[in-house]
C-alpha positions in Angstrom: -157.4 -254.5 59.5 -158.7 -254.0 56.5 -157.0 -251.2 54.8 -153.7 -253.4 55.9 -155.0 -256.0 54.4 -156.1 -254.6 51.3 -152.4 -253.2 51.1 -151.0 -256.8 51.5 -152.6 -258.1 48.8 -152.1 -255.5 46.5 -148.2 -255.4 47.2 -148.0 -259.0 46.4 -149.6 -258.7 43.3 -152.8 -259.0 43.6 -154.5 -256.5 40.6 -158.2 -256.6 42.1 -157.0 -255.2 45.0 -154.5 -252.6 43.7 -157.5 -251.2 41.4 -159.8 -251.0 44.9 -156.8 -249.1 46.3 -156.6 -246.9 43.6 -160.0 -245.9 44.0 -159.6 -245.7 47.9 -157.2 -242.9 47.3 -158.3 -241.2 43.6 -160.2 -238.5 45.3 -156.6 -237.3 47.1 -154.8 -237.6 44.3 -157.5 -235.8 41.9 -157.7 -232.9 44.0 -154.4 -232.4 44.9 -153.2 -232.5 40.9 -155.9 -230.4 40.3 -156.1 -228.1 42.6 -152.3 -227.4 41.7 -152.2 -227.7 38.3 -153.9 -224.9 36.5 -154.5 -226.9 32.9 -157.4 -229.4 33.2 -155.2 -231.4 30.9 -151.8 -230.9 32.6 -153.8 -231.9 35.9 -154.9 -235.1 34.0 -151.4 -236.4 33.0 -150.3 -235.5 36.5 -152.9 -237.6 37.8 -152.6 -240.4 35.0 -148.4 -240.3 36.5 -149.2 -240.2 39.8 -151.4 -243.6 39.6 -149.0 -245.3 37.7 -145.9 -244.0 39.8 -148.1 -245.3 43.4 -148.3 -248.8 41.3 -144.7 -248.8 40.7 -144.2 -248.0 44.2 -146.3 -250.5 45.8 -144.4 -253.5 46.2 -141.6 -250.8 48.0 -143.5 -248.8 50.5 -142.6 -250.1 53.5 -144.7 -248.6 55.7 -142.5 -245.8 57.6 -145.0 -243.5 57.2 -148.9 -244.0 56.3 -150.5 -245.0 53.4 -152.0 -242.2 53.0 -148.8 -240.0 53.7 -147.2 -241.9 51.1 -149.9 -241.4 48.3 -149.9 -237.7 49.3 -146.3 -237.3 48.6 -146.2 -238.7 45.4 -149.5 -237.2 44.0 -147.9 -233.7 45.2 -144.2 -234.4 43.4 -146.5 -235.8 40.8 -148.5 -232.1 40.3 -144.9 -230.4 40.9 -143.2 -232.2 38.0 -146.0 -231.3 35.3 -146.1 -227.8 36.6 -142.4 -227.4 35.4 -142.9 -229.7 32.5 -145.8 -226.8 31.7 -143.3 -224.1 32.3 -140.6 -226.1 30.5 -142.3 -226.1 27.4 -143.4 -222.3 28.1 -147.2 -223.3 28.6 -148.9 -219.7 29.4 -153.0 -218.6 28.7 -153.5 -214.9 27.6 -155.9 -213.2 30.3 -158.7 -212.0 28.8 -161.4 -211.1 31.6 -159.7 -208.8 34.0 -163.1 -207.1 34.4 -165.0 -210.2 35.8 -162.2 -211.3 37.7 -162.1 -208.1 39.4 -165.5 -208.2 40.9 -164.6 -211.7 41.9 -161.5 -210.9 43.8 -162.9 -208.7 46.3 -165.3 -212.1 48.0 -162.0 -213.4 49.4 -158.8 -210.5 49.8 -159.8 -210.6 53.0 -158.6 -214.1 54.2 -157.9 -215.6 51.2 -157.7 -219.3 52.8 -160.7 -218.9 55.3 -163.3 -219.6 52.5 -160.7 -221.3 49.5 -162.2 -225.0 50.5 -165.7 -223.8 50.6 -165.6 -221.8 47.2 -162.7 -223.3 44.9 -165.3 -226.0 43.6 -167.2 -223.2 42.3 -165.0 -220.0 41.7 -162.3 -219.8 39.2 -161.1 -216.9 40.0 -159.9 -218.4 43.3 -158.3 -221.5 41.5 -156.5 -219.3 38.7 -154.6 -217.4 42.0 -153.9 -220.7 43.6 -152.1 -221.2 40.1 -150.3 -218.1 40.8 -148.6 -219.6 43.4 -144.7 -220.8 43.4 -145.3 -224.1 43.1 -143.5 -224.6 46.8 -146.0 -222.1 48.0 -149.0 -223.8 46.2 -148.6 -227.4 47.6 -148.4 -226.3 51.3 -151.9 -224.1 50.9 -153.4 -227.2 48.5 -152.1 -229.6 51.6 -153.4 -227.8 54.2 -156.7 -225.8 53.1 -158.0 -228.2 50.4 -157.2 -231.9 51.5 -157.3 -230.7 55.0 -154.0 -232.4 56.4 -152.1 -231.5 59.5 -148.8 -229.5 59.7 -146.8 -232.7 60.6 -148.2 -234.4 58.2 -147.7 -232.0 55.5 -143.9 -231.9 57.0 -143.8 -235.5 56.1 -145.6 -235.3 52.6 -142.9 -232.5 51.5 -139.8 -233.6 53.5 -139.5 -230.4 55.0 -139.4 -229.5 58.7 -142.2 -228.0 60.4 -141.3 -224.9 60.5 -140.8 -224.0 57.1 -144.2 -225.7 56.5 -145.8 -222.8 59.0 -143.4 -219.9 57.0 -144.8 -221.4 53.3 -148.0 -221.0 54.4 -147.9 -217.7 56.1 -146.5 -216.6 52.6 -148.6 -218.7 50.4 -151.8 -216.8 52.0 -150.0 -213.5 51.7 -149.6 -214.2 47.8 -152.9 -215.2 47.7 -154.5 -212.2 48.5 -152.1 -210.1 46.6 -153.2 -212.2 43.2 -157.2 -212.0 44.6 -156.2 -208.3 45.5 -154.9 -207.4 41.6 -156.7 -209.3 38.9 -154.7 -208.3 36.4 -151.4 -210.3 37.8 -153.8 -213.7 36.5 -154.5 -215.6 33.5 -157.8 -217.1 33.2 -157.5 -220.5 32.1 -159.6 -221.8 29.0 -160.6 -224.4 31.5 -160.5 -224.0 35.5 -160.5 -226.7 36.8 -163.4 -226.9 39.4 -165.1 -230.7 39.7 -163.5 -233.8 41.4 -164.7 -237.2 40.0 -165.5 -240.1 43.0 -163.6 -242.5 41.4 -161.0 -243.1 38.5 -161.2 -244.2 35.3 -161.6 -247.6 34.0 -157.5 -249.4 33.9 -155.9 -246.5 35.9 -153.9 -248.8 37.5 -152.4 -250.4 34.2 
């Protein structure tokens, strides 16, 4: 009931309620964007764009899906849009650490998703492998193994059938294992996305 009242206030234009709502969901938004987008700067742009889209879309939110699901969808789409924008502008990072990458790869090559959530925060190697996946597989893997969403919720967020979710997760896990097993296929980012702030910066709802 408290969340419903907060949503009602936010939809009616209460700025403090909008800001509070964003703070409640900011960690999830940040996590999705910073696990999907390889560059920290670009991931920050994706977060900001997601926050703006949420604020603009709140008056039209109809409650057909859970608010958290709707927010995950916006964050995921914002991350995908940023990935594609960077690709259009030829964004690349040189491969410069293959030796150390090889030593880290062996830790996760057997089942990369089994320890993904635990190790992503302290292993840029896993983050790099995840960032090398095609965005449709990357989104499914992040939502399942980082955000801990159920298959049905992922299907709703990505607007795809449950069977497609299972297929993307299976293929994403396979590709992730291959990337970790062959470090020469990865380009370590200059600023790997690792930390996740617990609250949005001041003025994020503006």
